[in-house]
N, C-alpha and C positions, 0 to 999 in steps of 0.2 A: 699267716694269711688274714686279711681284714674280714670282719663280719660283713655279710652280704648287704645289710641295710646301711651300715656306715659307709661302705664303699660306693654304693649307688648314690646316696645323698651327697657325699663329698664330690663325686664325679659331676653330678648335676649342678652343684653349687659352683664348681670351678668352670664348667662350660658357660654358665651364666656370667660369671666374672670375666671370662675370656671375651665375651661379646661386649660387655660394658667397657672393659679396658681398651679394646681395639677401637670401638666407635668413639669413646670419650677422648682418648688421646689423639686420634686422627683429627677430631674437631678442634682440639686445643692447638695442634700444630698449625692448622689453617688459621686459627685466630691469632696465634703468635706471629705468623707471617704477616698478617695485616696490621698488627699492633705496632705503633711507632713511638710511644711515649717511654717505653723501657730503654735503658742504656743497652746498646747492642751486645756487649759482652755478657751482661746479666741475662738478656733475652736468650743468648746462645746457651747458657747453662740450663735455663728452663726448657729450652727446646731439646737439649740432650736428655734431660730427665724424662720428657714426654716421649721421645724416641725409644728410650729404654723401656718405659712402661708399655709402649705400643708393641715392642718386640716380645715382652712377657705375655701380652694378650694374644698375640698371633702365633707364637712359637711354644713357649714354656707351658702355659696353662692348658692348651688343648692336648699336648703330650701328657701332661700330668693327669688330666681327666681320663684319657684313654688308658693310662697306666693303672688308674684306680679301678676302672671297669675290668681290665684284664686280670687284676689281682683277685677279683671275686668271681671270675668266670672259669669254669672247668673246661678241660679239653684243649686249652691253648698251649702252643709250643712254648716251653720254658725259655728257650733261647730268644724267641721273639719278645717275650715279656722282659727279659733281662736287657735286651737292646733298647726297648722303649724307655725303661727305667733309667738307664744310663744316659740316654739322649736328653731326656727332660732335666735330669739332675745336672748334666754338663752345661746345658744352656742356662740353667739357673745360676751356676757358678760363674758364668760369663757375665750375665746381666745384673745380678744382685750387687756385686761389688761396684759396678759402674753407677748404679742407682744410689747406693750409699755414699760413694765418693762425691757424686755430683751434688747431693743434698748438703754434704759437708762443705763443698766448694762454694755453694750459694751462701752459707753462713759466713764463710771467710770473706766473700765478696761484700756482703753487707757490713762486716766489721771494717774492711778497708775503706769503704765509703765514708764512714764516720771518722776514721783515724786519719785518712789522707786529706780529707777536705777538698780543696780546690785542685789538688794534685791527683785526685782519684782517677780521672779520665786518662791521665798519662801513666798511671801505675797499672790499672786494669785495662788492658787493650784487647782488641778482638784477636789479634795474632797470639797473644799469650794464653788467652782462654782456649783457643783452638788447640794449642800445644798441650795444655793441661788435660783437655778432653781426650785427646789421642792417647795420652799416658794412661788415663783411666781405662780406656778400652783395651790397651795392651795388657794392663794388670788383670782385667777381667778375663781376657783370652788365656792368659797364663794360668789363672786359677782353674779355668775349665780344662786346660791341658793337664794340669797336675792331677785333677780328679780322675782323668782317664787312666793314669798310670799308678797314682798313689792316693786312693780315696781318703784314707785317714789323715794324711798330711794336708789334703785339700780342705777338709773340715776345720782343721786347726788353723790354717792360714786364713780361711774365710772368717772364722771367729775373731782372730786377732785383728784383721783389717777392719771388720765391722765395728768392733769395740773401739779401736783407735779413731775411726771416723766419727762415731757418735760422741766420743770424748772431746774431739776438736770442735764439734758443733756446740756442745754444751758450754765449753770455755768461751767460744766466740760470742754466743748470745749473752753470756754473763758479762763479758766485757762491753758489749753493746749497751746493755741496760745500765751499766755503770756510767758510761759516757753520756747517755741520754739524761741520766739523773744529774750529772755534773752540769750539763748544758742547761737543764731546767733551773738549777740553782743559780747559775750565772745570769740567766735572763731575769730572774726575780731580783737579783742583787743590783743589776744595772738600772739606774733611773730611766723612766720612760723618755724616749726621744734621744737617748744616747746609745751608742753602740760600742763604747770602749775602744774606739779607734780601729776596730776590726770588723770585717764583713762576716755574716753568718756563712759558713762554708758550704751548707747544703740546705735544701728545703726540708726542714724537720718534719713537717706534717706529711709530706709525700714520702719521706724516708721511713717514717713510722709505719705507713701502710705497707711498704715493700717488706719491711722487717716482719710485720704481722703475718703476711702471706707465707714468708719463708719459715717462720716459727710453726705455723699450722702444718705445713708440709713435713717439717722435721718431727713434730709431735705424732703425726699419723704414722710416720716411718718407725719411730721408736715403739709405738704401741703395737704395730704389726710384727716387728722383728724381735722384740724382747722375748716373747714366749719361745721362739725357736732358739735364740741364743742360750736361754736357760736350759732348754732341753739338751743342747750340745754339751753344756757343762755337765749335766747329769749323765749323759752318755759316756763322757770321758772318765767319770768316776764309777761307772757301772752301778748306778743307783736305781735302775728300772728293769723290770722283767722284759723279756723279748716281746711278749704279746702286747703289753701296755706301751712299749717303746714304739712299735710299728704304728699303732693307732695315734699316739701323740705326735709322731713325725708327720703323718699325713694331715692332721688337724693344724699343727703349727705351720706347715708348709702352705696350707690354704690361706692362713692369716697373712703370711708374707706376700702372697700373690694378691691378696685383697688391697694392699697398698697401691698397686697399679691402677685400680679402679677408683680409689679415693682421691688421688692427686688431681685428676681433671675436675672433680667436683670442687676441690679447694681452689684451683686456679679460677674457676668460674665464679666462685663465691667471693674471693678476696681481691681479685684484680679486676677493677671496673672496666678498663679498656679491653681486656681479654673477654670479659662477659659480653660487652657490646659487640665485639667482632664475632663472637660465637653466635649471638642472636642474629646478626646480619647474614652469617653463613647459612644458618638454618632457614631463614626467610628465602634466601636465594635458591636453596635446594627445593623448598616447597613450591616456589614459582616455576622452577624447571619441571617439576613433576606435573603441575597443573597445566603447563603450556602444551 
């Protein structure tokens, strides 16, 4: 059982994050709907990530906060506590894989943009991205279903999938930086006024901005998820006592949920068009209130 003070503090913290994640991602979804400069398949991936984060704020985090309060409250039916615990964990097993896979897909999308050049819009189409997103949700639902029946297997599967996705993202960004470096060297090598008989396949300045946003999203996710992944490894080797393990689980779970509140801030900060659309939406809401 959690110490009373830790349980109350973590519960209040997650309730606050639930509100920020819900409002922030709802605003970002409206802004993405208005934004027209992003390539539609890329925008669809960002929207999928925002929807996932919104579901975390609306479903998983409130359940988690209630679970924390119940864990430090006496006289509550143990079956009810067990039900709430399993409900929030199962929802997390559905949503977290979708979030991790979508971030990885964004990194692959940015890599294909620089590798495919002018063929990019024919390679990355809206229908293909929709199919990929559906597959992500099916995988997430499968992970949640596995947890209901085989919790230990679900943790192992989630750990493997998360590690795989993060590895794909790291390799993709490494390849992107290499390609951008090669492009920079080619630009310096070609005399001014000449283009070596070829057109530049994409707007490098605009591409760098989109990559920068994707990297910040990925870094936030890695920072928030790594403590939990390390803890899962320690759990598998039995390196922590039961009391410390419970406290560490609740703290690292809170960090993973924090990612859903950070992403809207990163969109607002790094994507100018989304920032302007979000400002316009807030102004419209203020006008409606004052009318």
